[in-house]
Steps between C-alpha positions, in 0.01 A plus 500: 500500500444184697796497738624267775303683774171422323614144417595421859165622630311301238696183578426541868126531418496216247708263719259559788205429264680191363505336843147623587313343211470128433630504140878497537591511133815710465444560129160644568634705788778638287249610237305675775818671613566651156133594458512684828824684391332599176215652695755739664589620155132545420464723808797713379313564176175568666646757730650684210161480330343655809689826422343498156154430650527791740609733213202389289263562791649847549449563128136391524433732794686786321260469205205538735658807662575647162143460382378667818749782458376563147136499614554731791774722362751380761882493464634195315620229744869411484589214256851458643450176683311317226768592250788390728766388251611195699140380548420540127819319407404210735145497356647450155760249604490203262615237750247609762215514247587161363498358852162664597340356188562148641338584839140427590504756783559865420497808719192614309323229697580692824367850428415585860847407626678688218286804575589490872864460418492808274333697778770383738771606255342845465540544876874415490735797531718405204186511280405846637852629450511357145171656397606840643845497329502709183871504416635149559301336223699219347512122465729445800258688724205297367681174563611606848142594589388142436795350690399706804130433461564127473688500827239712675172375366559149354790339684327516839129473420285252694204562261725395206626197701135378538429545136813307395418220744156460339659484158763229589582302817859482364539871556468495881868517571651638173415866504775636726773349275315577172460869602874537492508381137221736399686797646818382330314488168363850547847629566651339191239635251639738237294725280705418190393134516136585452266205478795261460633559851593159630340376824678258726514140371335225699839344558833670445651167394448124509727499810213612722265229360770239563550639851129463577478149352816365671422654838145368512596147382796483743275610786245225431726215382749535788251571780596203719870595487438865581256431782758255654755783495245725677433238766873441558566869531207583733667413834431850632149503358211258540468391135161337558361838617617699197224652289438291188570807287843535669586147390390577143703822492817332634457207264502742201793696646707181535410406141627838386829465701576162345370548146646845414874526578513866385247631754672593829372334816437834663273609206297178525459526879406870492248453219314214670512666844318797340244266345447336843419835654212544251372143476557333840502583870652812660791289646563306182768734366743440786432121505560473124808724510664285769407167359606584143826631628562175687398291204729695265794448731429124518482481124839676466663292769382172342609607145150507356517872428797701383396850614618743756278546807496835688700512816326499837537833681768485767427602858719773645 
């Protein structure tokens, strides 16, 4: 699950923190990096568990309504949502349950929030359409309902963002990326797999771990060399006036260019320009794009890097 997008963001954060605190022990910093990455995987599991928590709250409320209906001779309330096949399969998922047993914090500790989320879901049009549908009653429809509800009620939810921030400071910047993995997981669930349906692994392979370790260490250990390259390539920019975060981002980008021959220069530049747009100043993207392009050309021309660099657009 932990991909290079998450790793790059975490390395930007941890490299910045490395220079900000007084204890510059790279081994300790590397442990902090991997702990931070593991917290992204924790969030993935917690967001899946949130679906289960909402279903349980709906079930609790249904029991209250059923008791009232029996007392007052009212029609039985619909049980369709609480018996949603996908939600029940997720509730019984062995991997998710094993994970939640290790967690101190559970969604049962947030009853007010879970209740508000359920009420929000009940106002969503997909929920209303689902409850009104009498013919299309199958597992695929149940799974699709939760995919749509997640996108509408959970993916963009400031109330949830605040709750997650209280639970872990590491989750401030992870949710947007983690949401995509939750949606991917919902889509790949199959009824036949029952409680043994596999969730995404924390890492697809050791390759991503090695990428994180090598990139972080190269960034720190070769900092003087990389910053010298920045200074030499900043003729059209006042290097001394660059935002400190810009320098950090470019330092990591140069490390990636030189450490990983298989990653195209254009991919590295584009990825770190996007990070700059989120983490630095409004003008940082264009600065970083231009400087990294100049640095890449210098590295190729001096034989330090054997990669192709995109051609400059020609004027007509």
